[in-house]
Every structure is written in structure tokens, then in C-alpha cells.
VMD Tcl script that builds the backbone (N, CA, C; Angstrom):
set m [mol new atoms 210]
animate dup $m
set s [atomselect $m all]
$s set {name element resname resid chain x y z} {
  {N N MET 1 A 18.773 19.282 0.025}
  {CA C MET 1 A 19.500 18.658 -0.827}
  {C C MET 1 A 18.605 17.995 -1.605}
  {N N ALA 2 A 18.768 18.127 -3.102}
  {CA C ALA 2 A 18.028 17.593 -4.285}
  {C C ALA 2 A 18.476 16.206 -4.534}
  {N N GLY 3 A 17.756 15.244 -4.929}
  {CA C GLY 3 A 18.248 14.189 -5.703}
  {C C GLY 3 A 18.433 14.222 -7.024}
  {N N SER 4 A 18.690 13.055 -7.637}
  {CA C SER 4 A 18.801 13.486 -9.213}
  {C C SER 4 A 17.526 13.329 -9.720}
  {N N PRO 5 A 17.295 13.926 -10.666}
  {CA C PRO 5 A 15.997 13.731 -11.734}
  {C C PRO 5 A 15.524 12.391 -11.518}
  {N N GLN 6 A 16.392 11.623 -11.735}
  {CA C GLN 6 A 15.738 9.993 -12.116}
  {C C GLN 6 A 15.432 9.538 -10.498}
  {N N THR 7 A 16.050 9.920 -9.500}
  {CA C THR 7 A 15.442 9.172 -8.339}
  {C C THR 7 A 14.244 9.911 -7.924}
  {N N ALA 8 A 13.839 11.173 -8.331}
  {CA C ALA 8 A 12.654 12.084 -8.189}
  {C C ALA 8 A 11.667 11.307 -9.029}
  {N N GLY 9 A 12.120 11.090 -10.310}
  {CA C GLY 9 A 10.859 10.437 -10.897}
  {C C GLY 9 A 10.446 9.167 -10.200}
  {N N ARG 10 A 11.257 8.494 -9.990}
  {CA C ARG 10 A 10.876 6.987 -9.227}
  {C C ARG 10 A 10.002 7.387 -8.216}
  {N N LEU 11 A 10.445 8.096 -7.139}
  {CA C LEU 11 A 9.717 8.654 -5.976}
  {C C LEU 11 A 8.439 8.936 -6.299}
  {N N SER 12 A 8.338 9.948 -7.551}
  {CA C SER 12 A 6.799 10.217 -7.663}
  {C C SER 12 A 5.869 9.145 -7.794}
  {N N GLU 13 A 6.444 8.154 -8.284}
  {CA C GLU 13 A 5.833 6.829 -8.695}
  {C C GLU 13 A 5.213 6.065 -7.590}
  {N N VAL 14 A 5.948 6.210 -6.311}
  {CA C VAL 14 A 5.729 5.458 -5.243}
  {C C VAL 14 A 4.550 5.933 -4.525}
  {N N LYS 15 A 3.431 4.966 -4.132}
  {CA C LYS 15 A 2.355 5.041 -3.208}
  {C C LYS 15 A 2.634 4.858 -2.070}
  {N N PHE 16 A 2.570 5.720 -1.004}
  {CA C PHE 16 A 2.768 5.629 0.323}
  {C C PHE 16 A 1.183 5.338 0.980}
  {N N LEU 17 A 1.129 4.338 1.845}
  {CA C LEU 17 A 0.052 3.987 2.640}
  {C C LEU 17 A 0.379 4.305 4.104}
  {N N THR 18 A -0.781 4.732 5.019}
  {CA C THR 18 A -0.944 5.041 6.219}
  {C C THR 18 A -1.065 3.623 7.039}
  {N N VAL 19 A -0.420 3.678 8.141}
  {CA C VAL 19 A -0.538 2.316 8.865}
  {C C VAL 19 A -2.022 1.803 8.912}
  {N N ALA 20 A -2.824 2.691 9.131}
  {CA C ALA 20 A -4.402 2.350 9.190}
  {C C ALA 20 A -4.640 1.458 8.076}
  {N N GLU 21 A -4.235 1.927 6.807}
  {CA C GLU 21 A -4.771 1.526 5.433}
  {C C GLU 21 A -3.709 0.076 5.188}
  {N N VAL 22 A -2.611 0.114 5.811}
  {CA C VAL 22 A -1.833 -1.260 5.708}
  {C C VAL 22 A -2.520 -2.103 6.449}
  {N N ALA 23 A -2.990 -1.603 7.479}
  {CA C ALA 23 A -3.948 -2.728 8.696}
  {C C ALA 23 A -4.925 -3.283 7.534}
  {N N ALA 24 A -5.762 -2.372 7.280}
  {CA C ALA 24 A -6.773 -2.582 6.548}
  {C C ALA 24 A -6.411 -3.637 5.100}
  {N N LEU 25 A -5.495 -3.376 4.470}
  {CA C LEU 25 A -5.246 -4.307 3.325}
  {C C LEU 25 A -4.807 -5.729 3.906}
  {N N MET 26 A -3.999 -5.618 4.932}
  {CA C MET 26 A -3.516 -6.873 5.510}
  {C C MET 26 A -4.446 -7.825 6.346}
  {N N ARG 27 A -5.451 -6.938 6.698}
  {CA C ARG 27 A -6.684 -7.339 7.675}
  {C C ARG 27 A -6.101 -7.628 8.915}
  {N N VAL 28 A -5.188 -7.009 9.577}
  {CA C VAL 28 A -4.681 -7.080 10.899}
  {C C VAL 28 A -4.723 -5.694 11.462}
  {N N SER 29 A -4.308 -5.770 12.858}
  {CA C SER 29 A -4.433 -4.471 13.769}
  {C C SER 29 A -3.463 -3.607 13.505}
  {N N LYS 30 A -3.535 -2.299 13.538}
  {CA C LYS 30 A -2.675 -1.182 13.415}
  {C C LYS 30 A -1.611 -1.635 14.407}
  {N N MET 31 A -1.615 -2.126 15.457}
  {CA C MET 31 A -0.664 -2.427 16.292}
  {C C MET 31 A 0.239 -3.627 15.915}
  {N N THR 32 A -0.115 -4.543 15.052}
  {CA C THR 32 A 0.474 -5.578 14.302}
  {C C THR 32 A 1.468 -4.970 13.286}
  {N N VAL 33 A 0.795 -3.650 12.472}
  {CA C VAL 33 A 2.030 -3.283 11.612}
  {C C VAL 33 A 2.919 -2.307 12.231}
  {N N TYR 34 A 2.730 -1.473 13.204}
  {CA C TYR 34 A 3.920 -1.133 13.911}
  {C C TYR 34 A 4.681 -1.910 14.573}
  {N N ARG 35 A 4.267 -3.208 15.109}
  {CA C ARG 35 A 5.274 -3.679 15.446}
  {C C ARG 35 A 6.023 -4.334 14.139}
  {N N LEU 36 A 5.644 -4.671 12.748}
  {CA C LEU 36 A 6.629 -5.149 11.757}
  {C C LEU 36 A 7.139 -3.936 11.438}
  {N N VAL 37 A 6.959 -2.687 11.708}
  {CA C VAL 37 A 7.719 -1.836 11.349}
  {C C VAL 37 A 8.705 -1.460 11.978}
  {N N HIS 38 A 8.470 -1.559 13.322}
  {CA C HIS 38 A 9.746 -1.352 14.464}
  {C C HIS 38 A 10.654 -2.646 14.222}
  {N N THR 39 A 10.410 -3.941 13.896}
  {CA C THR 39 A 11.119 -5.011 14.157}
  {C C THR 39 A 11.889 -4.849 12.637}
  {N N GLY 40 A 11.488 -3.906 11.723}
  {CA C GLY 40 A 12.280 -3.834 10.212}
  {C C GLY 40 A 11.818 -5.079 9.383}
  {N N GLU 41 A 10.921 -5.748 9.914}
  {CA C GLU 41 A 10.102 -6.547 8.921}
  {C C GLU 41 A 9.505 -5.759 7.560}
  {N N LEU 42 A 8.716 -4.697 7.795}
  {CA C LEU 42 A 8.174 -4.045 6.785}
  {C C LEU 42 A 8.713 -2.956 6.694}
  {N N THR 43 A 9.437 -2.198 5.440}
  {CA C THR 43 A 9.899 -0.956 5.517}
  {C C THR 43 A 8.968 0.062 5.628}
  {N N ALA 44 A 9.548 0.973 6.205}
  {CA C ALA 44 A 8.419 2.284 6.163}
  {C C ALA 44 A 9.311 3.670 6.807}
  {N N VAL 45 A 8.719 4.859 6.271}
  {CA C VAL 45 A 9.419 6.219 6.246}
  {C C VAL 45 A 8.449 6.794 7.264}
  {N N ARG 46 A 9.502 7.376 8.358}
  {CA C ARG 46 A 9.046 8.436 9.287}
  {C C ARG 46 A 8.663 9.585 9.042}
  {N N VAL 47 A 7.295 10.172 8.845}
  {CA C VAL 47 A 6.849 11.506 8.462}
  {C C VAL 47 A 6.427 12.386 9.664}
  {N N GLY 48 A 6.923 13.212 10.275}
  {CA C GLY 48 A 6.923 13.683 11.410}
  {C C GLY 48 A 6.417 12.523 12.720}
  {N N ARG 49 A 5.392 12.318 13.148}
  {CA C ARG 49 A 5.177 11.721 14.214}
  {C C ARG 49 A 4.795 10.206 13.443}
  {N N SER 50 A 4.146 10.118 12.633}
  {CA C SER 50 A 3.482 9.053 11.724}
  {C C SER 50 A 4.420 8.191 10.825}
  {N N PHE 51 A 4.033 7.144 10.813}
  {CA C PHE 51 A 4.751 6.404 9.562}
  {C C PHE 51 A 4.032 6.247 8.095}
  {N N ARG 52 A 4.800 6.115 6.857}
  {CA C ARG 52 A 3.986 5.901 5.612}
  {C C ARG 52 A 4.890 4.754 5.278}
  {N N VAL 53 A 4.353 3.683 4.741}
  {CA C VAL 53 A 4.528 2.401 3.984}
  {C C VAL 53 A 4.743 2.365 2.495}
  {N N PRO 54 A 5.870 2.469 1.771}
  {CA C PRO 54 A 5.446 2.008 0.282}
  {C C PRO 54 A 4.596 1.077 0.216}
  {N N GLU 55 A 3.646 0.987 -0.986}
  {CA C GLU 55 A 2.884 0.031 -1.025}
  {C C GLU 55 A 3.620 -1.251 -1.577}
  {N N HIS 56 A 4.651 -0.825 -2.338}
  {CA C HIS 56 A 5.382 -2.238 -2.722}
  {C C HIS 56 A 5.831 -3.023 -1.780}
  {N N ALA 57 A 6.243 -2.261 -0.678}
  {CA C ALA 57 A 6.825 -2.974 0.672}
  {C C ALA 57 A 5.743 -3.745 1.139}
  {N N VAL 58 A 4.704 -3.568 1.204}
  {CA C VAL 58 A 3.650 -4.262 1.689}
  {C C VAL 58 A 3.251 -5.687 1.012}
  {N N HIS 59 A 3.408 -5.676 -0.399}
  {CA C HIS 59 A 3.310 -6.507 -1.395}
  {C C HIS 59 A 4.271 -7.608 -1.111}
  {N N ASP 60 A 5.774 -6.962 -1.368}
  {CA C ASP 60 A 6.918 -7.847 -0.859}
  {C C ASP 60 A 6.710 -8.449 0.461}
  {N N TYR 61 A 6.211 -7.966 1.343}
  {CA C TYR 61 A 6.228 -8.671 2.830}
  {C C TYR 61 A 5.374 -9.700 2.903}
  {N N LEU 62 A 4.146 -9.509 1.870}
  {CA C LEU 62 A 2.830 -10.697 2.127}
  {C C LEU 62 A 3.529 -11.647 1.102}
  {N N ARG 63 A 4.334 -11.303 -0.222}
  {CA C ARG 63 A 4.857 -12.359 -0.853}
  {C C ARG 63 A 5.684 -13.233 -0.387}
  {N N ASP 64 A 6.772 -12.719 0.452}
  {CA C ASP 64 A 7.519 -13.428 1.130}
  {C C ASP 64 A 7.004 -14.184 2.180}
  {N N ALA 65 A 5.804 -13.473 3.135}
  {CA C ALA 65 A 5.234 -14.499 4.041}
  {C C ALA 65 A 4.809 -15.362 3.262}
  {N N PHE 66 A 4.132 -15.517 2.086}
  {CA C PHE 66 A 3.259 -16.588 1.536}
  {C C PHE 66 A 4.462 -17.266 1.054}
  {N N ALA 67 A 5.644 -17.153 0.618}
  {CA C ALA 67 A 6.556 -18.035 0.280}
  {C C ALA 67 A 6.808 -19.045 1.179}
  {N N GLU 68 A 6.917 -18.427 2.249}
  {CA C GLU 68 A 7.613 -18.982 3.400}
  {C C GLU 68 A 6.684 -20.160 4.057}
  {N N THR 69 A 5.303 -19.916 3.931}
  {CA C THR 69 A 4.450 -20.917 4.362}
  {C C THR 69 A 4.036 -22.142 3.259}
  {N N ALA 70 A 4.573 -21.888 2.005}
  {CA C ALA 70 A 4.417 -22.823 0.822}
  {C C ALA 70 A 5.197 -23.956 0.804}
}
mol reanalyze $m
mol bondsrecalc $m
mol representation Tube
mol addrep $m
């Protein structure tokens, strides 16, 4: 099943991060990232047995979390 060229173009611009990369970026444990993914607070795509998180999802999560505390 192929998507439209427009969708494919946008996907090629998305940078996906591993759980370890997200944990390092957020300075939390990998288990915290897994918990955020499983509760739906952080968007992720399952690839085989692992998860990949769109970089923009991490920035969105942190922005929203910061806005709640301000």
C-alpha cells in the first residue's frame, strides 16, 4: 500500500529517535520513555520489537509539559 507522494515527502523529513536517544535527550531513564509511550503521552511507531519516536513528538511533549508548569 503506497501513500501519496505528498505524504511520502513529509515522512522523509521526519527524524525518528530510538528510546535510548529520547531518554538521553530528556535526561530520563529508558523505562520512563517506555511508560510515556505505553500511556500514549508520547507518540511512537512500533518497528518490529522496538519503538521509534518522531523527534517532533518529543519537542511537543516537552513544550506541553513546560506549559503546564508555567
